[in-house]
C-alpha positions as CSV (number, residue, x, y, z in Angstrom):
1,M,-23.4,0.7,29.6
2,T,-27.1,0.7,29.0
3,T,-28.5,-2.8,28.6
4,K,-29.3,-4.1,25.2
5,T,-33.0,-3.9,25.8
6,G,-32.7,-0.5,27.3
7,L,-30.7,1.0,24.4
8,S,-33.2,-0.1,21.7
9,A,-36.1,0.7,23.9
10,L,-34.8,4.2,24.4
11,A,-34.5,4.7,20.7
12,A,-38.1,3.5,20.1
13,S,-39.4,5.7,22.9
14,V,-37.8,8.8,21.4
15,V,-39.5,8.0,18.1
16,E,-42.8,7.7,19.9
17,R,-42.3,11.1,21.6
18,A,-41.5,12.8,18.3
19,L,-44.7,11.6,16.7
20,K,-46.7,12.7,19.7
21,Q,-45.1,16.2,19.4
22,G,-46.4,16.5,15.8
23,A,-43.7,14.9,13.6
24,T,-45.0,12.9,10.7
25,G,-41.9,10.7,10.7
26,A,-38.9,10.2,13.0
27,E,-35.6,8.3,13.1
28,V,-33.4,7.9,16.2
29,I,-29.9,6.7,16.8
30,V,-28.5,6.0,20.2
31,R,-24.8,5.3,20.6
32,E,-22.5,4.3,23.5
33,E,-18.7,4.0,23.1
34,D,-15.7,3.4,25.2
35,E,-12.0,3.4,24.3
36,F,-8.6,2.8,25.7
37,S,-5.4,4.1,24.3
38,V,-1.8,4.1,25.4
39,N,1.2,5.6,23.6
40,L,4.8,5.2,24.7
41,R,8.2,6.1,23.5
42,K,11.4,4.2,24.3
43,G,9.6,2.2,26.9
44,E,8.1,5.2,28.8
45,V,4.4,5.9,28.7
46,E,3.7,9.3,27.1
47,T,-0.1,9.3,27.0
48,L,-2.8,7.0,28.5
49,K,-6.5,7.6,27.8
50,E,-9.6,5.9,28.9
51,S,-12.9,7.4,27.9
52,G,-16.6,6.8,27.3
53,A,-19.3,8.6,25.5
54,R,-23.0,8.3,24.8
55,G,-25.4,10.3,22.8
56,V,-28.7,10.3,21.0
57,G,-29.5,11.8,17.5
58,L,-32.9,12.5,16.2
59,R,-34.1,13.3,12.7
60,V,-37.8,14.3,12.3
61,F,-40.0,15.0,9.4
62,V,-43.0,17.4,9.3
63,G,-44.5,16.7,5.9
64,Q,-41.6,17.4,3.5
65,K,-39.7,19.5,6.0
66,T,-36.9,17.9,8.1
67,A,-34.5,18.8,10.9
68,S,-32.0,17.0,13.1
69,T,-30.8,17.5,16.7
70,S,-28.5,15.6,19.0
71,S,-27.6,15.4,22.7
72,S,-25.4,13.7,25.2
73,D,-28.1,14.1,27.9
74,L,-30.1,10.9,28.0
75,S,-32.2,12.0,31.0
76,D,-36.0,12.4,30.6
77,E,-35.6,16.1,30.6
78,G,-32.8,16.0,28.0
79,I,-34.8,13.8,25.7
80,E,-37.8,16.1,26.0
81,Q,-35.8,19.1,25.0
82,L,-34.2,17.2,22.1
83,V,-37.6,16.2,20.7
84,R,-39.2,19.6,21.1
85,G,-36.2,21.3,19.5
86,A,-36.2,19.0,16.5
87,V,-39.9,19.4,15.7
88,A,-39.7,23.2,16.1
89,L,-36.8,23.4,13.7
90,A,-38.5,21.2,11.2
91,R,-41.6,23.4,11.1
92,V,-39.5,26.4,10.1
93,S,-37.2,24.7,7.6
94,S,-37.7,24.6,3.8
95,E,-39.5,21.7,2.1
96,D,-37.4,19.1,0.3
97,P,-39.5,16.7,-1.7
98,T,-36.6,14.2,-2.0
99,A,-36.1,13.9,1.8
100,G,-37.6,10.9,3.6
101,M,-36.9,7.5,5.1
102,P,-36.8,4.1,3.3
103,E,-40.2,2.3,2.9
104,A,-41.0,-0.2,5.6
105,G,-40.9,-3.1,3.2
106,E,-37.3,-2.3,2.3
107,M,-36.1,-2.7,5.9
108,G,-37.6,-6.0,6.8
109,Q,-36.9,-7.8,10.1
110,L,-33.5,-8.6,11.4
111,K,-34.5,-11.8,13.3
112,G,-31.7,-11.9,15.7
113,A,-29.0,-10.2,13.6
114,E,-29.6,-7.0,15.6
115,D,-26.7,-7.8,17.8
116,G,-24.5,-8.8,14.9
117,A,-25.1,-12.5,15.5
118,G,-23.0,-14.5,13.1
119,L,-21.1,-11.5,11.9
120,G,-18.2,-11.6,14.3
121,L,-18.3,-8.0,15.3
122,F,-18.0,-8.1,19.1
123,F,-15.5,-9.9,21.3
124,P,-15.3,-9.0,25.0
125,D,-11.6,-10.1,25.2
126,V,-10.5,-6.7,23.9
127,Y,-10.8,-5.6,27.5
128,S,-9.6,-8.8,29.1
129,L,-6.1,-7.5,29.8
130,P,-5.4,-5.2,32.7
131,T,-3.8,-1.8,31.9
132,E,-0.3,-3.0,32.8
133,E,-0.5,-5.9,30.3
134,R,-1.7,-3.6,27.5
135,I,1.3,-1.3,28.2
136,R,3.5,-4.4,28.2
137,L,2.3,-5.4,24.7
138,A,3.2,-1.9,23.4
139,R,6.6,-2.2,25.0
140,E,7.3,-5.6,23.4
141,C,6.3,-4.2,20.0
142,E,8.6,-1.2,20.3
143,R,11.5,-3.3,21.8
144,A,11.3,-5.8,18.9
145,A,11.7,-2.9,16.5
146,L,14.6,-1.3,18.4
147,D,16.4,-4.7,18.7
148,A,16.0,-5.6,15.0
149,D,19.0,-3.9,13.7
150,T,21.8,-1.5,15.0
151,R,20.6,1.0,12.4
152,I,17.3,1.4,14.3
153,T,18.5,4.2,16.6
154,N,15.3,5.8,17.9
155,S,11.6,5.4,18.2
156,D,8.7,7.6,17.3
157,G,6.5,5.5,19.6
158,A,4.4,2.4,19.9
159,G,0.8,2.1,21.0
160,F,-2.0,-0.2,22.0
161,D,-5.7,0.8,21.4
162,A,-8.9,-0.9,22.3
163,G,-12.6,0.1,22.1
164,T,-16.2,-1.1,22.0
165,G,-19.3,0.4,20.6
166,H,-23.0,-0.2,21.0
167,K,-25.5,1.3,18.6
168,A,-29.3,1.2,18.3
169,L,-31.5,2.6,15.5
170,A,-35.3,3.0,15.5
171,N,-37.7,4.8,13.2
172,S,-41.4,5.4,12.7
173,R,-41.5,2.8,9.9
174,G,-41.4,0.1,12.5
175,F,-37.7,-0.7,12.4
176,V,-35.7,-1.3,15.7
177,G,-32.3,-2.8,15.6
178,E,-29.0,-2.7,17.5
179,Y,-25.5,-4.3,17.5
180,R,-22.2,-4.2,19.4
181,S,-18.7,-4.0,18.0
182,S,-15.2,-4.2,19.3
183,M,-11.7,-3.4,18.0
184,C,-8.1,-3.4,19.2
185,S,-4.8,-2.6,17.5
186,L,-1.0,-2.5,18.1
187,S,1.6,-0.4,16.3
188,A,5.2,0.7,16.3
189,A,7.1,3.5,14.4
190,P,10.9,3.1,14.7
191,I,13.5,5.5,13.3
192,A,16.6,4.4,11.4
193,T,19.9,6.2,10.9
194,G,22.1,5.6,7.8
195,E,25.8,5.8,7.4
196,D,25.7,9.5,6.4
197,G,23.5,10.4,9.3
198,E,20.3,10.3,7.3
199,M,17.2,9.5,9.4
200,Q,14.1,7.7,8.1
201,R,10.9,6.7,9.8
202,D,8.2,4.1,9.0
203,G,6.0,1.8,10.9
204,W,3.6,-1.1,11.0
205,W,0.4,-2.1,12.7
206,H,-2.3,-4.7,13.0
207,S,-5.9,-4.4,14.0
208,S,-8.4,-7.0,15.0
209,R,-12.0,-7.3,16.2
210,S,-10.6,-9.5,19.0
211,L,-7.5,-9.6,21.2
212,A,-7.0,-13.3,20.2
213,G,-6.9,-12.3,16.6
214,L,-4.2,-9.6,17.1
215,E,-0.8,-10.5,15.5
216,D,2.2,-11.1,17.8
217,A,3.7,-7.9,19.2
218,E,7.2,-8.8,18.3
219,E,6.3,-9.7,14.7
220,I,4.7,-6.3,14.3
221,G,7.7,-4.6,15.7
222,R,10.1,-6.5,13.5
223,E,8.0,-5.7,10.4
224,A,8.0,-2.0,11.3
225,A,11.8,-2.1,11.5
226,R,12.2,-3.9,8.2
227,R,10.0,-1.3,6.4
228,T,12.0,1.5,8.1
229,L,15.4,0.1,7.0
230,L,14.2,-0.1,3.4
231,R,13.9,3.7,3.3
232,L,17.6,4.3,4.1
233,N,19.9,5.7,1.4
234,A,17.0,7.0,-0.6
235,R,17.6,9.0,-3.8
236,R,15.7,10.9,-6.4
237,V,15.3,9.6,-9.9
238,P,15.2,11.5,-13.2
239,T,11.8,12.5,-14.5
240,Q,10.4,9.8,-16.7
241,R,7.3,7.7,-17.5
242,V,7.5,4.2,-16.1
243,P,5.3,1.4,-14.8
244,I,4.1,2.0,-11.3
245,V,3.5,-0.8,-8.7
246,F,1.4,0.1,-5.7
247,A,2.1,-1.8,-2.5
248,P,-1.2,-3.1,-0.9
249,E,-1.2,-0.4,1.8
250,V,-0.9,2.3,-0.9
251,A,-3.1,0.7,-3.5
252,R,-6.0,0.9,-1.0
253,T,-5.8,4.7,-1.4
254,L,-7.0,4.3,-5.0
255,L,-10.1,2.7,-3.6
256,G,-10.7,5.9,-1.6
257,H,-10.7,7.8,-4.9
258,I,-13.0,5.3,-6.5
259,F,-15.4,5.6,-3.6
260,E,-15.5,9.4,-4.0
261,A,-16.3,8.9,-7.7
262,V,-19.1,6.4,-7.1
263,N,-20.5,8.2,-4.0
264,G,-24.2,8.9,-5.0
265,D,-24.1,12.4,-3.6
266,A,-21.1,13.4,-5.8
267,V,-22.8,11.6,-8.8
268,W,-26.2,13.4,-8.6
269,R,-24.4,16.7,-8.1
270,G,-22.3,16.1,-11.2
271,A,-19.1,16.3,-9.2
272,S,-17.7,12.9,-10.2
273,F,-15.7,11.7,-13.3
274,L,-17.9,8.6,-13.2
275,A,-21.3,10.4,-13.4
276,G,-23.4,8.9,-16.2
277,K,-21.0,6.0,-16.7
278,L,-23.2,3.1,-15.4
279,G,-22.8,0.1,-17.7
280,E,-19.7,1.4,-19.3
281,A,-16.2,-0.1,-19.3
282,I,-14.2,2.4,-17.1
283,A,-11.3,0.2,-16.1
284,A,-9.1,-2.8,-17.2
285,S,-11.1,-6.0,-17.5
286,S,-9.0,-7.5,-14.7
287,L,-10.5,-5.0,-12.1
288,T,-13.4,-5.9,-9.9
289,V,-14.3,-3.7,-6.9
290,V,-16.7,-4.9,-4.3
291,N,-18.4,-3.2,-1.3
292,D,-19.5,-5.8,1.2
293,G,-21.3,-5.0,4.5
294,T,-21.9,-8.6,5.3
295,L,-18.3,-9.9,5.4
296,P,-17.9,-11.8,8.8
297,G,-15.6,-10.0,11.1
298,G,-15.0,-7.2,8.6
299,F,-14.0,-3.8,9.9
300,G,-16.8,-2.2,7.9
301,T,-19.4,-4.9,8.6
302,A,-22.8,-4.1,10.2
303,P,-26.2,-5.7,10.1
304,F,-27.9,-2.5,8.9
305,D,-27.0,0.9,7.6
306,G,-27.6,4.3,8.9
307,E,-31.2,4.2,7.8
308,G,-32.1,0.7,8.9
309,L,-31.7,-1.0,5.5
310,P,-29.9,-4.3,5.6
311,T,-26.3,-4.0,4.5
312,R,-25.4,-6.1,1.4
313,R,-22.7,-7.1,-1.1
314,T,-22.6,-4.7,-4.0
315,V,-20.3,-5.2,-7.0
316,V,-19.3,-1.7,-7.9
317,I,-17.0,-2.5,-10.8
318,E,-17.0,-6.0,-12.5
319,A,-14.4,-7.0,-15.0
320,G,-13.8,-3.3,-15.7
321,E,-17.5,-2.3,-16.1
322,L,-19.1,0.2,-13.8
323,K,-22.1,-1.8,-12.3
324,S,-23.3,0.3,-9.4
325,Y,-22.9,3.6,-7.5
326,L,-23.1,3.5,-3.7
327,L,-26.3,5.1,-2.5
328,N,-28.4,6.1,0.5
329,T,-32.1,6.8,0.2
330,Y,-31.7,10.5,-0.7
331,A,-29.1,10.0,-3.4
332,A,-31.0,7.0,-4.8
333,K,-34.2,9.2,-5.2
334,K,-32.2,11.9,-6.9
335,L,-30.8,9.4,-9.4
336,G,-34.0,7.4,-9.9
337,L,-32.3,4.3,-8.4
338,R,-32.6,2.2,-5.2
339,S,-30.5,2.5,-2.1
340,T,-27.5,0.1,-1.9
341,G,-27.7,0.1,1.9
342,N,-24.8,2.5,2.3
343,A,-26.3,5.2,4.4
344,S,-23.8,6.4,7.1
345,R,-25.0,8.2,10.2
346,G,-23.5,10.2,13.0
347,L,-25.6,11.6,15.8
348,S,-26.3,14.9,14.1
349,G,-27.3,15.8,10.6
350,N,-28.8,13.9,7.7
351,P,-27.4,10.5,6.7
352,G,-24.4,10.5,4.4
353,I,-22.9,7.8,2.3
354,G,-20.2,5.5,3.5
355,A,-18.4,2.4,2.3
356,N,-18.5,-0.9,4.3
357,N,-15.7,-3.4,3.4
358,L,-14.5,-1.9,0.1
359,F,-11.9,-4.0,-1.7
360,I,-10.3,-4.9,-5.0
361,A,-10.8,-8.6,-5.7
362,A,-7.5,-10.5,-5.6
363,G,-5.8,-11.6,-8.8
364,S,-3.8,-14.7,-9.4
365,V,-0.3,-13.3,-9.7
366,S,2.2,-13.1,-6.8
367,P,3.8,-9.7,-6.0
368,E,7.2,-11.2,-6.9
369,E,5.9,-12.1,-10.4
370,I,4.5,-8.7,-10.8
371,L,7.9,-7.1,-10.2
372,R,9.5,-9.6,-12.6
373,R,7.0,-8.7,-15.3
374,V,7.5,-4.9,-14.8
375,G,11.3,-5.2,-15.1
376,T,12.0,-1.5,-14.5
377,G,9.6,0.8,-12.6
378,F,8.7,2.4,-9.3
379,Y,7.3,0.4,-6.3
380,V,5.3,2.9,-4.3
381,T,5.1,2.3,-0.5
382,G,4.1,5.8,0.7
383,L,2.1,8.8,-0.6
384,M,1.9,12.4,0.5
385,G,-0.4,15.3,-0.3
386,F,-4.0,15.4,-1.6
387,G,-3.6,16.3,-5.3
388,V,-6.6,14.4,-6.7
389,N,-9.5,16.0,-8.4
390,P,-12.6,13.8,-8.2
391,V,-14.4,15.8,-11.0
392,T,-11.7,15.5,-13.7
393,G,-9.7,12.5,-12.3
394,D,-6.4,14.4,-12.3
395,Y,-3.9,12.7,-10.0
396,S,-0.6,14.1,-8.6
397,R,0.9,13.0,-5.3
398,G,4.3,13.0,-3.6
399,A,5.6,9.4,-3.3
400,T,8.3,7.3,-1.7
401,G,9.2,3.7,-2.4
402,L,11.7,1.5,-4.1
403,W,13.1,1.4,-7.6
404,I,12.6,-1.7,-9.6
405,E,15.5,-2.9,-11.7
406,R,15.7,-6.2,-13.6
407,G,12.5,-7.3,-11.8
408,E,13.7,-6.8,-8.3
409,L,13.6,-4.0,-5.7
410,S,16.9,-2.3,-5.8
411,Y,17.1,1.1,-3.9
412,A,15.0,3.5,-2.0
413,V,13.4,6.5,-3.7
414,Q,12.1,9.7,-2.2
415,E,11.2,13.4,-3.0
416,V,9.4,12.5,-6.2
417,T,5.9,13.0,-7.5
418,I,3.7,10.6,-9.5
419,A,1.1,12.0,-11.8
420,G,-1.6,10.8,-14.1
421,N,-5.3,10.7,-14.4
422,L,-7.6,8.2,-12.6
423,K,-9.4,7.4,-15.8
424,E,-6.2,6.3,-17.5
425,M,-4.9,4.7,-14.3
426,L,-7.9,2.4,-14.0
427,R,-7.7,1.5,-17.6
428,G,-3.9,1.0,-17.3
429,I,-4.0,-1.7,-14.6
430,V,-1.9,-4.5,-16.0
431,A,-1.6,-6.8,-13.0
432,I,-3.4,-7.5,-9.7
433,G,-1.7,-9.5,-7.0
434,N,-3.0,-12.5,-5.1
435,D,-2.1,-10.8,-1.7
436,L,-5.4,-9.3,-0.6
437,I,-5.4,-9.0,3.2
438,F,-7.9,-6.9,5.3
439,R,-6.1,-4.7,7.7
440,S,-8.9,-2.1,7.7
441,A,-12.3,-1.7,6.0
442,V,-10.6,-0.8,2.8
443,A,-8.2,-3.3,1.2
444,S,-6.4,-4.0,-2.0
445,P,-3.8,-6.4,-3.3
446,T,-0.6,-5.2,-5.1
447,L,-1.5,-3.3,-8.3
448,A,0.6,-2.6,-11.3
449,I,-0.3,0.3,-13.7
450,E,1.2,0.4,-17.1
451,G,2.7,3.9,-16.9
452,M,2.7,7.1,-15.0
453,T,4.9,10.1,-14.9
454,V,7.5,10.1,-12.1
455,A,8.7,13.7,-11.6
456,G,12.1,13.8,-9.9
457,E,15.4,15.4,-10.8
């Protein structure tokens, strides 16, 4: 791996080269990554991968014209070709008066946060285990699932993954910053067989920034088995309108739809059902949605965004009121607003818009109490398909889960569809659980929605 000083110095030197070649502005990202992945089935290794990658991406401006290039060749010759190509492309591109970088005063100085100091992003222990020990962890996870119950008859596999990343960003406004990150995860996916020969599959996983923070392999395997067994003897239910309770791992998908609707690019293009709704009540008063790029140890945490702006905590929805869109510099200019520090950036192309740690604030009610209050309804544990329209809010997806009777989970349900509209669903939230846990960058507690159509028999 390039040294810390070398990575940021390389980014700054590419900016300098671009300016010497005639660019009026430049922005450079340099990235190095490595990853390990092992997948096994019934104790036997099926795939094992170790890989590394590095690359540089350059965005240049010539007046109001812009162009981007990228390369995996970090040699002097490769960098020279990258710079010349970008400047030449910019000169023949069309002008865009909205294009540009943030102002220097908006970026500020990181003062030591450039390596994620205090943010808990990098832990070298993710690579502290030899390959044999990583395989052993995956085997333990799968074995715990297979031994949990005699109805667990097969395995769709188990896996251990680990990786680290190193990113540097520099631009002609004087910004230079970098940070490192790490990640590891463990998962299992057992298969259960019912009395009539019916087979069901489910799984469970855990991810952590550090190996020390990873949950016990056997606990992950047993949880995977428990969730799989709950799917046995599933049935369809008659078509009806009932309360819906989304399990946390499913409720987080609603945040994905909210993100699509508050994404500044979709808003300024008029392709969002929340366009023009700032300051309006668009959800139940119990709903608060936050995007936080500063959450220590968060899977979406970073010291700066894809344009060098400091990440921040942005309340998107507060007590049901739409408070903010999520914006990069381009979308902010289009809407006459200020960037929220949500620029996302790959090596090539212009910055997009991405979420950091996006979550629904926890409520005060336990999941068990939510079920008791619902009485009769559908507890959704899995979704299929992509039937969501971000412009109109129309929502229709295949679902699996458990039927709620007399306030308790009673039997498994499959081969049904749940349908509604996101506008109505957000307003129809009647309970939010106290079980918010971050297993990824997007997290939600249990959610109960007053009523949706379940299409079954």
